[in-house]
N, C-alpha and C positions, 0 to 999 in steps of 0.2 A: 565813295565809290570812286575812283579815278577814271578818265577820258576813258574808254572803251580803244582799243586797235583796231584798224580796219584794213592793213594791208599785212593778209595772212595766207599762209599757204598751208596745207593739209599733203601729207603722204597718200596720198592712193596706190599704194602694195607695187607693183612692181610696172607698174604707169607715170611713176617719179610723183611731182609738185604743183599744185595746182590751188588757183586760187580760190580761198572758201571765204564766205562770209560765216556771222556768229548765228544766223539763221540755221544754214546750211549745217553745221557746227550738231546748232540744239537737235535738231532730226535723227542726227547717227549718237547722239549719248545725250535722249530725254529727260537723265536726271541726274548721271554721276560727271562730279568735275576730272578732265582730263589735267593733269600734270607736267609740268616742262620738262619733268624725266622722263616720258614714255616719248618723248622726240618726236610727238605725231603732229605738232603743227609748230611753225616758225614762224617771225617776222621777216615781210620782204624788205621793211625797210633796213634793218643790223643785221638779219639772217641767224637770229639769236633764238631757241626755241622758246617757246610762250605758252603758258597754263589754260584752262576753258574754266570757268568758276562754273560752278555745282549747284540745280536749282533751287532758286528761294528767295528772299524777299526782292532783292534786286533781278534789275534784268541781265542776264547771262552776256560774260564778254569774253576776248580774249584778254590777257595781260601778261606784263614784264613779270619775272622774279626776281626779290627783294637779293637777293641768294647771288646776283648776276655780276661779273668783273666788271664787265663793260655797259655804263649805264649813260652812254651817249647817240642813246637811240632818238630819233626826230621824232618820233611819237612817243617816246616815253615821259611820263610826267617825271620833270624833272624838281628838286628841292633846297629851298637852299639851307642855311644855318640852323631856323628858325621853323623847318618844315613846312614854308611857306609855297604853295605849291605855284609851277609855272607850266603851263603846257604849248609845247610847238605846236604851232597852229598850219604850217604848212609840209606836204610829202618834196623833200629836197635833201638829197645826202648830203651831208652836212661840210661845211667850206671850215679850215683851220691857219690861220696865219702864226708861227714861228718867226720869231725877230735875233736876229746875229747882231754884232757891232755895227759894223755897215753894210748888212744885207738881213734879207726876211725871205720867206718862204710859203708858198702854199701851198696845201695837198690836202684832198678829196678823201670822204671814207666811202669804200665800199665796203658791203657787204660779206661777209666771206664765205667761200662758196662752199661748206659743207652743206647744202640743201642740191647742192648736182654732185651729179654721177665722175664726174671726170673735173680737172684742172680748165679754168676758163679762160681768155683772153680777153681783156678790158683796154679799149683806145679812148683814153680823154683827148676830145677835139677842145684847144683855145684858140687861141692869137697865133701860136706855134702851126706851122701850114703841116710842117709831119707827125701832129697830134705825137700824145704820150702812150705808150706801148706796155703795159703789165698781164703778166701771167702770175694771176690769183691760184695757189697749189690747192686742192681738197685736202687737206687735213683733218678733216671732221672736226674741226672748231668752229665756234660761231662767233659774232661781232664785228665788227669793223675792220677794213684794213684800207691804212689813210695808204696814199697814192701819192706822191712828191710830182705836184706841178711848177716847183721852185718857183721864178718869176716870173710865167705866164700867166701875166695878168689879164682876163677877159673879161666881157658884159656876160657872157657865159658860155657853160661850156657844155658839147655835148656828148653821151658817154654811147659808146659802140662796143655792143659784145657779139660770139657766134651765136649765142642761145642766149635770151633774155629771159630772169626772173619775171611772172607777172608782176604789171604794174613798176615797175624800175619807170623812171624819169628818162626820157630821151636826152632831154635838156633839163638841163638846172641852173637857176639865177647866179651869174655870177658876181664881178666888182663892179661898184656903179663909181664914175669918175670923181662925180660930187660926194659920195663918202661913204663907204662900208664899216661899221660896226663888227669889232670883236668882240667878244669878253677876256679879259685879262686873266681867267684864270682859265687855262688850258689855252685859250687861244681863238675856240669855237664861233665862228660868225652869227650873229643875231639874225632871226626873222623879224621879217612883220609881224607885228604886232608884239612882240614881246616888250617885255618894261624893264623901264632900265630904273635903277635903285641909286638913291642918293648915296657920299660915299664908297663909291664902288670905280676900279679903275676899268677903263674901256680904252682901247685901241680903236683908230679910227683910220681907217684907209683912204685916201684921196690925190687926185690930182690938185694943185694951185695951192692954195693960203689956205689957212683954218683961221677967225682970229678969236671963236670962243662967245660967250656971256660973259655980263660981269656974275654971274651963279655957278660959274664952272670956273675950272684950272683944265687949262687946254696949254700941252706942253709940247712940243716938236720934239721927237724922238729918232726920228731917221730919215734924210730925204735920199732919195737913191733914181738916177737917167736908166730909163727904161726906152727903148727904141724911138727917142727925141721928142718923151714927153720925160718931168719931172713926175714923181707922185712921195707923197712925204705920209709917216704913221704919226701921227700925235697921238699923245696917253691922254684921256678926258677921265675927268670925275667931277660929276655933279654935287655941289656941296649944299644944296639946299633946291625945291619944287618951285619953282615960280612959275609965270606967264611966258621970263622970257627963255626959261630952258623948255617950256615947252614949243613955243615956236620955233625954237633951233632943231626938237629930236622928232616934232612932227612930219615934214619934207621928208624923213625916212621912215615914214609907217612907224616908227619907235612912240613907246607910252612910256612919257614918266611917270612913277610911282602914284597913281592915282586910284590903284586897284580897290574897289569894294569889297574886305571881305568881310565885312557885315553891313546889315540891312540899314542904319541907321546914317551912317556918314561915310566919307571915302578915308584910306587908310592914311593917305598924308593930307590932311585940310589943305586947299589953296586959298590964301589972300583974294578974297574980291570976287573968289566964285562961290556962289552962294551952295551951289547944286554939289560939294562936296563940304560943307559943313555937317553936319547933324541938324538932321530931317524932324523939326520941332514938329510941325504938321502931321505927322506920321505917328509920334511920339502920344500928340494931345487925343489923335481921335481914337489908339489905344485904350486911354484911361476913360475913353466911353462906355467898355466894356468892363464886363466881373467878370469873364473868365477868357485868356487868351492862349490857345494850344501853337506851341510852338512844336518845329520838325523841320527837315531837311538835310540840306548834302554841301558840305560834311559837316559831321558832326565837333569831330578835332580842331576843323576851321572854321564856316562861314557861323556856322550854328551859333558857333561858343563865341564869336565876335561879336557876332550880334548882341548873345548876353552880357557880354563883358560891356559894350558901351550903352546898356541898360541900366547899370549899376548904381549910374549916378541920380536914378527915380525908381528910391524902391516901391513905391505904389502898384504901380506897373511889375517890377518883379515880381510882389506876392498874387499878382493876379495870373501867372504864367503857370502852362501845364504843358510841362517838356515832354513828347511823345517818344520816349526813348525805342522805341521798336518799327521810329517811321524816318531814321537816319542811322548813319555809319559813319566810323571812323576811315583817314585814311590808311593806309597801311604801312605803315610804320611808325605811324604818330596818335596813337594808341594816348600814349598818358598825357598829350598835347596841354589836351585841353581839362585833366583832372581837377586843378584847382579852383576852374572858374564853374563849372558843374556844384561842385562842395561848397562853392559860396552864392551861388544862387538859392541852392539849400537853406543855407543856411538866412538866409534874407527871408524866406518864407515860397518859394517856387516849391512845385510838386512835379512829382515823376509818375507818369502812369506810364502802359501800352494804351493802344488802337481798341486792343480787345478788350481792359476796362472796363472803357468809356464808353464801348456799343452799346457792351451790356450790363451796366451799371442801370 
């Protein structure tokens, strides 16, 4: 199960849209699911209709639909090519950087006004005294409308509207003069806590020089003067995850990819950091048990990676009992880990349900 959405509004007849929690929605819809197509619930972050899950094993929650054209919502679970999960951990309107030969453009993503009954006026106040004024048309659409800020680089941006959506931020974080990072694919700004991956390009917008690190490629791609300041854009690519790389990114609250997608070691173990290496102590402790129950979230990711990390220790795999009804796949990744579970079965792991164990 992916992380639940928390910024959701519900349509209350002629009263319009009001913020709603999952608990409140469950009281109104005790058993049945509410598909996004009913247009009953809408994401306050991106303006797209969302669904409410049915009663079952998992805690009921709101979620985005796989078929959405715009998958850039700040609360949406994003996937890379390997279906690896990245969760944006702040509610903030997104910023986007576009580069041209000798120029740049910033834009801010504002939720489409489908949840309103009329067009709305939005003013974005950065450094420019008169701000940026826009009218977002009510065209019964959902998703993000990208509003140009041009070269208005500011530490923060104020959002003003005639009538505000529930939980819209009044101020969003802007550009850090020491450095703000954008993904080279699509140009979206990275948030605090986001992962940074090796062999992937990022843009860094900052004032002054940046010399990079030996474990990184850092190339200046744009230099521009604004209001007496010199701003530079660097293309940054991490070649390998090292202490040097970590020291570079941590001041920006970005994490080089040492994420633990399995219980025994980090995705990318770091030289000199024992905490990222395979946890032999945990493996040795498990060997003292005759039966080891395995379950968790998500079946397609963390549970599967935990299994894969044990394949070098068949004596542990043979003692595993995998509880199939105590875990679920990430939506859209149902087939991702099938080969891992098939190999575990060949190595002697058993597959049971919690009910069969309780009443055995």
